[in-house]
C-alpha positions in Angstrom: 35.0 76.1 72.7 37.4 73.2 72.2 39.4 71.7 75.1 42.7 72.7 73.4 41.6 76.4 73.3 40.5 76.3 76.9 43.9 74.9 78.0 45.8 77.6 76.1 43.8 80.4 77.7 44.6 79.0 81.2 48.3 78.3 80.5 49.6 80.5 77.7 53.0 78.9 78.1 51.8 75.4 77.3 54.5 72.9 76.5 55.2 72.6 72.8 57.8 70.6 71.0 61.0 72.7 70.4 63.1 72.1 67.3 66.6 71.5 68.4 69.2 73.6 66.7 71.9 71.8 65.0 75.5 72.5 66.2 77.4 74.8 63.8 81.1 75.2 63.5 82.9 78.4 63.1 81.7 80.5 60.2 78.6 78.5 59.4 76.3 81.4 60.4 77.3 83.3 57.3 76.1 80.8 54.7 73.0 81.5 52.7 70.6 79.0 51.3 71.8 78.4 47.8 69.2 75.8 46.8 67.5 78.3 44.5 70.8 79.1 42.7 71.9 76.7 40.0 75.4 77.2 38.8 76.3 76.6 35.2 79.6 75.4 34.0 81.3 78.2 32.1 84.0 77.8 29.5 87.6 78.1 30.7 89.5 81.4 30.4 92.1 81.5 27.7 95.0 83.9 27.5 95.2 84.0 23.7 91.6 84.9 23.0 90.0 88.3 22.4 90.5 90.5 25.4 87.0 91.9 25.4 85.4 88.4 25.3 87.8 87.2 28.1 87.0 90.2 30.2 83.3 89.5 30.0 83.9 85.8 30.8 86.3 86.8 33.6 83.6 89.0 35.2 80.9 86.3 34.8 83.1 83.8 36.6 83.8 86.3 39.4 80.1 86.8 39.9 79.5 83.1 39.8 82.0 82.7 42.7 80.0 85.0 44.9 77.6 82.2 45.7 78.3 80.6 49.1 77.6 77.0 50.1 76.9 75.3 53.4 79.8 72.9 54.1 78.2 71.7 57.3 76.4 69.1 55.1 79.2 67.5 53.0 76.7 65.9 50.6 74.6 68.9 49.8 75.0 70.7 46.5 78.0 68.7 45.4 77.7 69.9 41.8 77.6 73.6 42.7 80.6 73.2 45.0 82.6 71.6 42.3 81.7 74.2 39.7 82.8 77.0 42.1 86.0 75.2 42.9 86.9 74.8 39.2 86.0 78.5 38.6 88.3 79.7 41.4 91.2 77.6 40.1 90.6 79.0 36.6 90.6 82.6 38.0 93.8 82.1 39.9 95.6 80.6 36.9 94.3 83.3 34.5 95.5 86.1 36.8 98.9 84.5 37.3 99.7 83.7 33.6 97.7 86.3 31.7 99.0 89.7 30.6 96.8 92.8 30.6 93.9 90.9 32.2 93.5 93.2 35.2 91.6 96.1 33.5 90.0 98.8 35.5 86.6 97.2 35.2 87.5 94.0 36.9 88.9 95.6 40.1 85.5 96.2 41.7 84.3 92.7 40.7 87.4 91.0 42.2 87.1 92.9 45.5 83.3 92.2 45.6 83.9 88.5 45.2 86.6 88.5 47.9 84.4 90.5 50.3 81.4 88.2 49.9 83.5 85.1 50.5 85.8 86.3 53.3 84.1 88.9 55.4 81.7 87.5 58.0 81.0 87.7 61.7 83.2 85.3 63.5 81.1 83.4 66.1 82.4 82.8 69.6 84.5 79.8 70.4 82.6 76.6 70.8 84.6 75.8 73.9 84.4 78.7 76.4 87.4 77.3 78.3 89.4 77.1 75.2 93.2 76.9 75.9 95.2 77.7 72.8 98.2 75.8 74.2 96.3 72.6 75.0 93.1 72.4 72.8 92.9 72.0 69.1 91.4 75.0 67.3 88.1 74.9 65.5 88.8 74.7 61.8 86.8 76.6 59.2 84.3 74.3 57.6 84.3 76.1 54.2 88.1 76.0 53.9 88.1 74.1 50.5 86.6 77.3 48.9 88.1 79.9 51.2 91.7 78.7 50.5 91.1 79.2 46.8 89.6 82.7 47.4 92.7 83.7 49.3 94.9 82.4 46.6 93.0 84.5 44.0 93.4 87.5 46.2 97.2 87.0 46.5 97.6 86.4 42.8 95.7 89.6 42.2 97.9 91.7 44.6 101.2 90.1 43.3 100.4 90.4 39.6 102.7 92.4 37.5 99.6 94.1 36.0 98.3 95.3 39.4 98.0 99.1 39.5 97.7 100.8 42.9 95.8 103.7 41.3 92.9 101.4 40.5 93.3 99.3 43.6 93.0 102.2 46.1 89.5 103.0 44.8 88.3 99.6 46.1 90.8 98.7 48.8 90.1 101.4 51.3 90.1 101.8 55.1 86.8 100.0 55.6 88.1 97.0 53.6 91.4 96.9 55.7 89.4 97.1 58.9 87.3 94.1 58.0 90.4 92.3 57.0 92.0 92.9 60.4 88.9 91.6 62.2 89.4 88.2 60.5 92.7 87.8 62.3 90.7 86.6 65.3 89.8 83.5 63.3 90.6 80.3 65.2 91.8 78.6 62.0 95.6 79.0 61.8 95.5 78.4 58.0 93.3 81.4 57.5 95.5 83.6 59.7 98.6 82.6 57.8 97.0 83.7 54.5 95.7 86.9 56.1 99.3 87.7 57.3 100.6 87.5 53.7 97.7 89.5 52.3 98.0 92.3 54.8 101.7 92.5 54.2 101.1 92.9 50.5 98.5 95.6 51.0 100.9 97.5 53.3 103.6 97.4 50.7 101.3 98.4 47.7 99.3 101.2 49.3 101.4 103.9 50.9 98.4 105.9 52.0 97.1 103.0 54.1 100.3 102.4 56.1 99.6 104.8 58.9 96.0 103.6 59.2 97.1 99.9 59.3 99.7 100.6 62.1 97.1 102.6 64.1 94.5 99.8 63.8 97.0 97.1 64.9 97.9 99.4 67.8 94.2 99.6 68.8 93.9 95.8 68.5 96.9 95.3 70.8 95.6 97.8 73.4 92.2 96.2 73.5 93.9 92.8 73.9 96.1 94.0 76.7 93.7 96.0 78.8 90.2 94.6 78.0 89.8 91.2 76.4 93.1 89.3 76.8 91.8 87.3 73.9 92.8 87.7 70.2 93.9 84.8 68.1 96.0 86.7 65.6 98.5 88.5 67.8 101.4 86.4 66.7 100.6 87.0 63.0 100.2 90.7 63.5 103.5 90.9 65.4 105.2 89.0 62.5 104.0 91.6 60.1 105.2 94.4 62.4 108.6 92.8 62.5 109.0 93.4 58.8 107.5 96.9 59.1 109.9 97.8 61.9 112.8 96.5 59.9 111.9 99.0 57.2 111.6 102.1 59.5 113.8 105.0 58.4 116.3 106.6 60.8 116.0 108.5 63.0 112.9 106.8 64.5 109.8 108.9 64.8 108.4 109.6 68.2 105.2 107.6 67.5 107.3 104.5 66.8 109.2 104.8 70.1 105.9 105.4 71.9 104.5 102.2 70.2 107.5 100.2 71.6 107.1 101.5 75.2 103.4 101.8 75.5 102.2 98.7 73.4 105.0 96.2 72.8 106.4 96.1 76.3 103.0 95.8 78.1 102.3 92.8 75.8 104.7 90.9 78.0 102.3 90.9 81.0 99.4 89.0 79.3 98.9 85.4 80.5 99.1 83.8 77.0 102.5 85.3 76.3 103.9 81.9 75.1 101.6 82.1 72.0 103.4 85.0 70.5 106.6 85.6 72.5 109.0 84.7 69.7 107.5 87.3 67.4 107.3 89.9 70.2 111.0 89.5 71.1 111.9 89.8 67.5 110.1 93.2 67.2 111.8 94.5 70.4 115.3 93.5 69.2 114.5 95.1 65.8 113.9 98.4 67.6 117.1 98.1 69.6 119.1 97.5 66.4 117.6 100.6 64.9 118.2 102.8 68.0 120.6 101.7 70.7 119.4 104.5 73.1 116.1 102.5 73.6 118.0 99.8 75.4 117.7 101.2 78.9 113.9 101.9 78.8 113.3 98.5 77.2 115.3 96.5 79.8 113.8 98.5 82.7 110.3 97.9 81.2 111.0 94.1 81.1 112.2 94.2 84.7 108.9 96.1 85.6 106.8 93.4 84.0 109.0 90.5 85.2 106.7 87.5 86.2 106.4 86.8 89.9 104.7 83.4 90.0 105.0 81.9 86.5 108.2 80.0 85.9 107.5 79.4 82.2 107.2 83.1 81.6 110.5 83.7 83.5 112.3 81.4 81.2 110.9 83.3 78.2 112.0 86.6 79.7 115.5 85.3 80.3 115.7 84.2 76.7 114.6 87.6 75.5 117.2 89.3 77.7 119.9 87.2 76.2 118.7 88.2 72.7 119.0 91.8 73.8 122.5 91.2 75.2 123.5 89.9 71.8 122.8 93.3 70.2 123.5 95.6 73.1 126.4 98.2 72.9 128.9 98.4 75.8 127.9 102.0 76.9 124.2 100.9 77.1 125.2 97.8 79.0 126.8 99.9 81.7 123.5 101.7 82.3 121.4 98.6 83.0 124.0 96.2 84.4 123.1 96.7 88.1 119.3 96.2 88.0 119.6 93.5 85.4 122.1 91.4 87.3 120.1 91.8 90.5 117.2 90.2 88.7 119.5 87.5 87.3 120.8 86.8 90.8 117.2 86.2 91.9 116.6 83.9 89.0 119.8 81.9 89.7 118.5 81.5 93.3 115.1 80.2 92.1 114.1 76.8 93.4 112.7 76.1 89.9 115.6 74.4 88.2 114.6 75.5 84.7 114.7 79.2 85.7 118.0 78.8 87.5 119.5 76.8 84.6 118.4 79.4 81.9 119.9 82.2 84.0 123.2 80.3 84.3 123.4 79.7 80.6 124.2 83.4 80.2 127.8 82.5 81.0 127.9 80.3 77.9 127.3 83.4 75.7 130.7 84.7 74.5 129.6 88.3 73.9 127.8 88.4 77.3 130.9 87.0 78.9 133.0 89.8 77.4 130.6 92.4 78.8 130.7 90.7 82.2 134.4 90.5 82.2 134.8 94.2 81.3 132.5 95.1 84.3 133.4 92.4 86.7 134.0 94.9 89.6 130.2 95.7 89.5 128.7 92.4 88.6 130.7 90.0 90.8 129.6 91.6 94.1 126.0 91.4 93.0 126.2 87.7 91.9 128.6 86.2 94.4 126.4 85.8 97.5 123.6 84.1 95.5 126.1 81.8 93.7 128.0 80.8 96.9 124.9 80.1 98.8 123.4 78.0 96.0 126.7 76.0 95.7 126.0 74.8 99.3 122.2 74.6 99.4 120.5 74.0 96.1 118.7 70.7 95.7 119.5 70.1 92.0 123.0 68.8 91.4 123.0 70.0 87.8 122.5 73.6 89.0 125.2 73.1 91.6 127.6 72.0 88.8 126.8 75.0 86.7 127.3 77.3 89.6 130.7 75.9 90.3 131.6 76.6 86.7 130.4 80.2 87.0 132.4 80.7 90.3 135.5 79.2 88.6 135.0 81.7 85.8 134.8 84.6 88.3 137.9 83.4 90.0 139.8 83.4 86.8 138.5 86.9 85.9 139.5 88.6 89.1 141.1 86.3 91.7 141.8 89.2 94.1 138.2 90.4 94.1 137.0 86.8 94.4 139.1 86.2 97.5 137.8 89.4 99.0 134.2 88.5 98.3 134.7 85.0 99.7 136.2 86.4 103.0 133.5 89.1 103.2 130.7 86.5 102.6 132.0 84.2 105.3 132.4 87.1 107.8 128.9 88.2 107.1 127.6 84.7 107.6 129.4 84.5 111.0 127.8 87.8 112.0 124.4 86.5 110.9 124.8 83.3 113.0 125.9 85.4 116.0 122.9 87.7 115.7 120.7 84.6 115.4 122.1 83.1 118.6 121.6 86.4 120.4 118.1 86.7 119.1 117.3 83.2 120.4 118.8 83.9 123.8 116.8 87.1 124.1 113.6 85.2 123.3 114.5 82.6 125.8 115.0 85.2 128.5 111.7 86.8 127.6 109.9 83.5 128.0 111.5 82.9 131.4 110.5 86.4 132.6 106.9 85.7 131.4 106.8 82.4 133.3 108.3 83.9 136.5 105.9 86.9 136.4 102.8 84.6 136.5 103.4 83.3 140.1 103.4 86.7 141.9 100.4 87.8 139.9 98.5 84.7 141.2 99.6 85.5 144.8 98.5 89.1 144.4 95.1 88.0 143.0 94.6 85.6 146.0 95.4 88.3 148.6 93.0 90.7 146.9 90.2 88.1 147.0 90.9 87.3 150.6 90.7 91.0 151.6 87.5 91.5 149.7 86.0 88.5 151.5 87.0 89.7 154.9 85.5 93.1 154.2 82.1 91.6 153.3 82.1 89.3 156.4 82.8 92.2 158.7 80.0 94.2 157.1 77.5 91.4 157.7 78.5 88.5 160.0 75.6 86.4 158.8 77.4 86.0 155.4 79.7 83.1 154.8 82.9 83.3 152.9 82.5 84.9 149.5 79.2 86.8 150.5 76.9 83.8 150.8 74.1 84.0 153.5 73.8 80.8 155.6 70.3 79.5 156.2 70.2 78.2 159.8 67.4 75.8 158.9 69.3 74.2 156.1 73.0 74.3 156.6 73.6 71.8 153.8 71.9 74.1 151.2 73.1 77.6 151.7 71.2 80.3 149.8 73.3 83.0 148.0 71.7 86.4 148.4 72.9 89.6 146.7 75.1 91.7 148.9 72.9 94.7 148.1 70.3 93.3 150.5 72.6 94.1 153.3 73.1 97.8 152.4 72.4 100.2 155.2 69.3 102.5 155.1 69.6 106.0 153.6 69.3 107.6 157.0 72.4 105.9 158.4 74.3 105.5 155.1 77.1 107.9 156.1 77.8 106.4 159.4 77.6 102.9 158.2 80.1 103.8 155.4 82.5 105.0 158.0 82.0 102.0 160.1 82.5 99.8 157.0 85.7 101.5 156.3 86.9 100.9 159.8 85.7 97.4 159.7 87.5 96.8 156.5 90.7 98.1 158.0 90.1 96.0 161.1 89.4 92.9 159.1 92.6 93.2 157.0 94.9 90.3 157.7 98.0 91.1 159.7 101.0 91.7 157.6 99.0 92.1 154.4 100.2 95.7 153.8 103.9 94.6 153.9 103.2 91.6 151.6 101.5 93.9 149.1 104.5 96.4 149.1 107.0 93.6 148.6 104.9 92.1 145.8 104.7 95.5 144.0 108.4 95.9 144.3 109.1 92.5 142.8 106.6 93.1 139.9 108.3 96.4 139.1 111.7 94.8 139.0 110.5 92.1 136.6 108.8 94.6 134.3 112.0 96.6 134.2 113.9 93.4 133.2 111.4 92.6 130.5 111.7 96.1 129.1 115.5 95.9 129.0 115.3 92.5 127.2 112.8 94.0 124.7 115.1 96.9 124.0 118.0 94.6 123.4 115.9 92.5 121.0 114.9 95.6 119.0 118.6 96.5 118.6 
């Protein structure tokens, strides 16, 4: 038996050299080893040649482009990469300029080539703490070929020869589902192409429209309530903006439910800034289609209004202004009170950007006309916050804007403005008076607490003295406090438990009576009168404290 075999039997987990895996970028896991595939340069496609020969060459080039290459090594297979690049360019030009080139036979070949190149499992992000707002995205390594594949796909869908009857046989629900999964790609260039491709498919295939909307709905719900991570939310919302714009009136119940149950909850996700512009556009499109949706939309926004993120508050205020631009006066009346209560809170915000964005509403002409028509309701809501900020806010820019708003209110309704000013000042005086009364009551309570401590100390002292006298009368050999004095050693008294001086069981009754008599006899003169006076004083102080507490509660 060799020494190596012996070591292996003792330690089956012997240390062996481990081959380090090389770091791969996004999408590299899908590449196959193409060293055994040798691409041959095919002749270029010509529009003026025989259609049968060109169709055969077209299919050969499509199959040639199904070979994938590893772009992690820029120097590997340079010849094959160049042949595929040239073939993809040739296919794109042939589809764009040719007439009658999209026969029924080439549809499956085109979709197969597109599927092989595009569809793959997207690996997780290389940076687990990836911040889309701060960090650069991971770009697709094989983009030189992927871009050309997307261009071929777009030329195919946009071609005048494209027939949906042939296309629906190969572009089905499974294909669309795989296409939607690619929207999670970190590469923004790929997501931009996907957005255009999906929009074209939605326009060409009427039978897939409901399925596409349903799957986008599912992606959003999973994003909101489960993962809070999906890279293509903005692109999908951009597609939806165009789809919503084409909805027929009256809106279906499913479309209204999508607005309330999906689009509005999208406002509460942390990464709202990545797609807020597209989301606000979709919401406004719904309101332009159906004005009756204004109230549930505004109340939904107020429900999801951010509490601790000033950046999101600024975005919400911007969206509210976009809604005010398209709102109808009857709908404005329904939401003016809760809306301007929230705006008053934003104006009072110590964060100057939030306050500034809220005050900019008064620069909007249409919003100003709505406010002026309803000034009797809005001015009482806004005035206290504006007046207080004009005196207390730390930022002088905000103070200047507030003065302009107050001036506008005064010009709108001077009588109401004067009434609100007088009412506010009177209320402030009442608050100051209540504050002074509250401080005085607390001061009285503190004094009563201090004065009640001295009688309590005297009462405790008298009680201790009475207890000491009782013990001394029961056993004269005890010193003060129940300590037995040792006659042999006066300097070191020994403390013995008072239980050692308890009477025997035979004389317990008589001794108890004697002890009671002794306790009464040992009570200091006048102690009964002092205790009664002390109890009366304590009762009086407790009554005063109760009166003060009752006044404080009022």
